[in-house]
C-alpha positions in Angstrom: 57.5 216.7 79.0 56.1 220.1 80.0 54.1 219.6 83.2 50.4 220.3 82.9 47.6 220.0 85.5 45.5 216.8 85.7 42.7 216.5 84.9 42.6 219.2 82.2 39.2 220.2 80.9 38.2 222.1 77.8 34.9 223.6 76.6 33.8 222.2 73.2 30.8 222.1 70.9 29.8 218.4 70.8 27.9 216.7 68.0 25.8 213.9 69.7 24.1 212.4 66.7 21.6 212.8 63.9 19.1 215.6 64.3 20.8 217.0 67.4 22.0 220.5 67.8 25.7 221.1 68.7 25.9 221.3 72.5 28.5 223.1 74.6 30.1 220.8 77.1 33.0 220.6 79.4 35.2 217.7 78.4 38.2 216.1 79.8 41.3 216.6 77.6 44.3 214.3 78.0 47.8 215.7 78.1 49.8 215.4 74.8 51.4 212.1 74.3 54.7 211.4 72.4 55.0 213.5 69.3 51.8 215.5 70.1 51.2 219.2 70.7 48.6 220.8 73.0 47.2 224.0 71.6 45.1 226.9 72.9 42.9 227.3 69.8 42.5 230.9 68.5 40.3 230.2 65.4 38.7 227.4 63.4 37.5 227.6 59.8 33.9 226.7 58.8 34.2 223.9 56.2 31.6 222.1 54.2 33.1 218.7 55.1 32.0 219.3 58.7 28.5 220.1 57.4 28.5 216.7 55.6 29.1 215.0 58.9 26.5 217.1 60.7 23.9 216.1 58.1 25.0 212.4 58.3 26.1 212.4 54.7 29.5 211.0 55.8 29.8 208.3 58.4 31.7 209.3 61.6 31.4 208.2 65.2 29.6 210.3 67.7 29.6 212.0 70.2 32.3 213.9 68.4 34.0 217.3 68.3 34.3 218.4 64.7 36.4 221.3 63.2 39.6 220.6 61.3 41.0 223.9 60.3 42.7 225.6 63.3 45.3 228.1 64.3 46.5 228.6 67.9 49.2 229.0 70.5 51.2 226.1 71.8 50.5 225.3 75.4 52.5 222.2 75.9 54.4 219.5 74.0 54.9 215.8 74.4 58.2 213.9 74.1 59.7 213.9 70.6 58.5 217.4 69.7 61.4 219.8 69.0 60.2 222.0 66.2 57.7 224.1 68.3 57.6 225.1 72.0 55.1 226.7 74.3 54.2 230.2 73.2 54.7 229.6 69.5 52.0 230.7 67.1 51.0 227.8 64.9 48.5 226.6 62.2 47.6 222.9 61.6 47.0 221.0 58.5 43.8 218.9 58.6 45.7 215.9 57.3 47.7 214.8 60.3 50.4 212.4 59.0 51.7 209.6 61.1 55.2 209.7 59.5 55.6 205.9 59.6 53.1 204.2 57.2 54.1 203.1 53.7 52.8 206.3 52.1 54.4 208.6 54.6 57.8 206.8 54.2 57.7 207.6 50.4 56.8 211.2 50.9 53.1 210.9 50.2 51.8 211.9 53.6 48.6 213.2 51.9 47.7 209.4 51.6 48.7 208.6 55.2 46.7 205.4 55.8 47.0 205.6 59.6 45.3 209.1 59.5 42.5 207.8 57.3 42.0 204.6 59.3 42.4 205.8 62.8 41.1 209.4 62.6 38.8 209.7 59.6 37.1 206.4 60.2 37.4 206.0 64.0 37.8 209.5 65.4 41.0 208.7 67.4 44.6 209.5 67.4 47.2 207.0 66.6 47.3 204.9 69.8 43.6 204.1 69.1 42.2 206.5 71.7 40.7 210.0 71.6 42.2 212.7 73.7 38.6 213.9 74.6 36.1 212.3 76.9 33.0 213.2 78.9 33.4 213.6 82.7 31.9 210.1 83.1 34.6 208.6 80.9 32.7 208.2 77.6 35.1 208.8 74.7 34.4 211.7 72.4 35.6 211.3 68.8 37.9 213.8 67.2 37.5 214.9 63.6 41.1 215.7 62.8 42.1 217.6 66.0 38.5 218.5 67.0 38.7 222.3 66.5 35.3 223.3 67.8 36.9 223.6 71.3 39.0 225.9 73.4 42.0 223.5 73.3 43.1 220.5 71.1 45.9 217.9 71.0 47.5 217.6 67.5 50.1 215.2 66.1 53.3 217.1 65.6 53.6 216.6 61.8 50.4 218.6 61.4 51.7 221.6 63.3 53.5 224.5 61.5 54.8 227.8 62.9 53.1 230.9 61.6 55.5 233.6 60.3 55.5 237.0 62.1 53.3 239.4 60.2 50.7 236.8 59.3 47.5 237.3 61.4 47.2 234.2 63.6 43.4 234.3 63.7 43.1 234.5 59.9 45.8 231.8 59.5 43.3 229.1 60.5 41.9 228.9 57.0 45.3 227.9 55.7 45.0 224.4 57.2 42.2 223.2 54.9 40.9 225.7 52.4 44.3 226.9 51.1 46.1 223.6 51.9 43.5 221.8 49.8 43.6 224.4 47.0 47.4 224.4 46.9 47.5 220.6 46.8 45.0 220.6 43.9 46.6 223.4 41.9 50.3 222.7 42.4 50.5 218.9 43.1 47.6 217.3 41.2 46.5 219.6 38.4 50.0 221.0 38.0 48.6 224.2 36.5 51.1 225.8 34.1 51.5 229.4 33.1 49.2 230.3 30.2 46.7 227.5 30.8 43.0 227.9 31.2 41.3 226.8 34.4 37.6 226.4 35.2 36.5 226.0 38.8 33.0 224.6 39.6 31.6 226.0 42.9 32.9 229.3 44.2 32.7 228.4 47.9 35.6 228.7 50.4 37.8 226.1 48.8 36.8 226.9 45.2 37.6 230.6 45.8 41.0 229.6 47.2 41.6 227.5 44.0 40.7 230.5 41.8 43.1 232.7 43.8 45.9 230.2 43.5 45.3 229.3 39.9 45.9 232.9 39.0 48.9 233.0 41.2 50.3 229.9 39.4 50.1 231.9 36.1 46.8 230.6 34.6 45.8 233.0 31.8 42.1 232.4 32.0 40.3 231.3 35.1 36.5 230.8 34.8 34.4 230.6 37.9 31.1 228.6 37.7 28.4 228.9 40.4 24.7 229.6 41.0 25.2 232.6 43.2 26.0 236.0 41.7 27.6 237.3 45.0 30.0 234.4 45.1 30.9 235.0 41.4 31.5 238.7 42.1 33.9 237.7 44.9 35.5 235.2 42.5 36.3 238.0 40.2 37.9 240.0 43.1 40.1 237.0 43.8 41.3 236.5 40.2 38.6 235.0 38.0 38.8 236.4 34.5 35.3 235.3 33.6 32.2 233.9 35.4 29.3 231.7 34.5 26.0 231.5 36.5 24.8 228.0 35.7 21.2 228.8 36.6 21.0 231.2 33.6 23.3 229.6 31.0 24.5 226.2 30.1 28.0 226.0 31.5 29.5 223.8 28.7 28.1 226.1 25.9 29.2 229.2 27.8 32.7 228.0 28.5 33.2 227.0 24.8 31.8 230.4 23.9 34.4 232.1 26.1 37.5 229.9 25.3 36.5 228.4 21.9 36.9 225.0 23.5 37.0 223.3 26.9 39.5 224.2 29.7 42.9 222.8 30.2 42.1 222.1 33.8 38.6 221.8 35.4 38.4 221.6 39.2 35.2 220.4 40.9 35.0 221.9 44.4 31.5 221.1 45.5 31.2 217.3 45.8 28.2 215.9 43.8 27.6 213.5 41.0 26.2 216.2 38.7 29.2 218.6 39.2 31.7 215.8 38.9 30.2 214.8 35.5 30.2 218.5 34.5 33.9 218.7 35.3 34.6 216.0 32.7 32.3 217.6 30.2 34.1 220.9 30.5 37.6 219.6 30.0 39.4 220.2 26.7 40.9 217.4 24.6 43.9 216.2 26.7 42.6 218.2 29.7 42.6 217.3 33.4 39.3 217.0 35.4 40.3 217.3 39.0 37.7 216.2 41.6 38.2 218.0 45.0 34.8 218.1 46.5 33.8 215.5 49.1 30.5 214.0 48.1 27.9 212.2 50.3 28.6 208.5 50.6 27.2 206.5 47.7 27.4 209.1 44.9 29.2 207.7 41.9 30.7 209.2 38.7 28.7 208.7 35.4 30.7 209.9 32.4 31.0 209.2 28.7 33.7 206.6 28.7 34.4 206.9 24.9 34.9 210.6 25.2 37.4 210.2 28.1 39.3 207.5 26.1 39.3 209.2 22.7 40.0 212.7 23.9 42.6 211.5 26.5 40.9 213.3 29.4 42.5 212.7 32.7 40.3 212.3 35.8 42.2 213.0 38.9 41.3 213.0 42.6 42.8 215.4 45.2 42.4 215.6 48.9 44.4 218.1 50.8 48.1 218.2 50.0 51.4 216.8 51.3 51.6 218.4 54.7 55.4 218.5 54.8 55.6 220.3 51.5 52.3 222.0 50.9 51.8 223.8 54.3 55.3 225.5 54.1 54.5 226.5 50.5 51.2 228.0 51.6 52.8 229.8 54.5 55.5 231.3 52.2 52.8 232.5 49.8 50.8 234.3 52.5 53.9 235.8 54.1 55.0 237.2 50.7 51.5 238.6 50.1 50.4 236.1 47.4 47.3 235.1 49.3 44.6 237.7 50.3 43.2 236.2 53.6 41.3 239.3 54.4 39.3 239.0 51.1 38.9 235.2 51.3 37.4 235.4 54.9 34.0 237.0 54.5 32.1 235.8 57.5 33.2 235.7 61.1 31.5 234.0 64.1 32.2 233.8 67.8 32.7 230.6 69.8 29.0 231.0 70.9 27.9 230.9 67.3 29.4 227.6 66.0 25.9 226.2 65.4 24.8 229.4 63.6 28.0 229.2 61.4 27.0 225.8 60.0 23.4 226.9 59.5 24.7 229.9 57.5 26.9 227.5 55.5 24.0 225.2 54.7 21.8 228.1 53.7 24.5 229.5 51.4 24.7 232.7 53.4 28.5 232.5 53.7 29.9 234.3 50.7 33.6 233.2 50.9 35.2 231.4 53.8 33.7 231.4 57.3 35.8 231.7 60.4 35.0 231.0 64.1 37.0 233.2 66.3 37.5 231.1 69.4 40.0 233.2 71.4 41.2 236.0 69.2 42.7 237.8 72.2 45.5 235.2 72.2 46.6 236.1 68.6 
């Protein structure tokens, strides 16, 4: 174990409950336990899933530190960590596999039930406790690693070394936006060369999916959104056509462009209406892939007979398999197949975490937003 001082404190933006602004606090941060890594966080992505929590559309304990898309520098490691060491530049996947549950043992760490039960439902790491607490001892929940902070403790299977030449600050968005997109495009949709792909919602994740669909060899990639600026960026990132659904019926427009539905339709927003639209846009034998996290209680309402007779597949996707997808994403960015500079359109300082989520809610972030927490460490 690398020795660290006790007690360690870190500055974080804490969500205290409904209707409350994020508040900067000094929190106690425990040292890394077995198979855990302590990071100095360099940057954290601005993701719509965190906004769902801030708006109480997804249940999560509070007080909590949100933020689940981070890059940083290793400060210390716990017992059983041998793939990284202090000083290494790393990025983290938002899915933090335990490595031992029934899903992890068969290579499906994207379904890790310990992560979902302990972290996503309870806000803890895998001994049932958070590494964060207020000075008086009150536990503070962690959403993934709790990236709206100066430092974080992360399970080792979610920590990946960043290749030289890849900007460490920008690499933060690989851990959710690109990780999720790659899992959807490569693992779930299995986009093949020459296929047509439609992506509903050209936000940070949707734009990443457009980018990777073209990289996978899709011949036609149609972006669907309500914002012309986002659609213009989608074209820069590889969309061959765009549809503004406020001015044209997306089903009619897509059929006008392709002559039929799309081989693959990816829903990247998370609503009942857009999930239904994904099924409606799919061609006979097509795949409707649902990637957007919807507020709790929203359900899918589709024409069952159409799904059955036209053999439409409805698939869910959430992130990727950390042990396979993150190395793949890192290889792609190292080889120039991912344009991080173009994907990241809005940058905020650590002082502006609250403003970043207001901008996201008001649709003022054109592509992917990034909070630069300690860029001087990159």
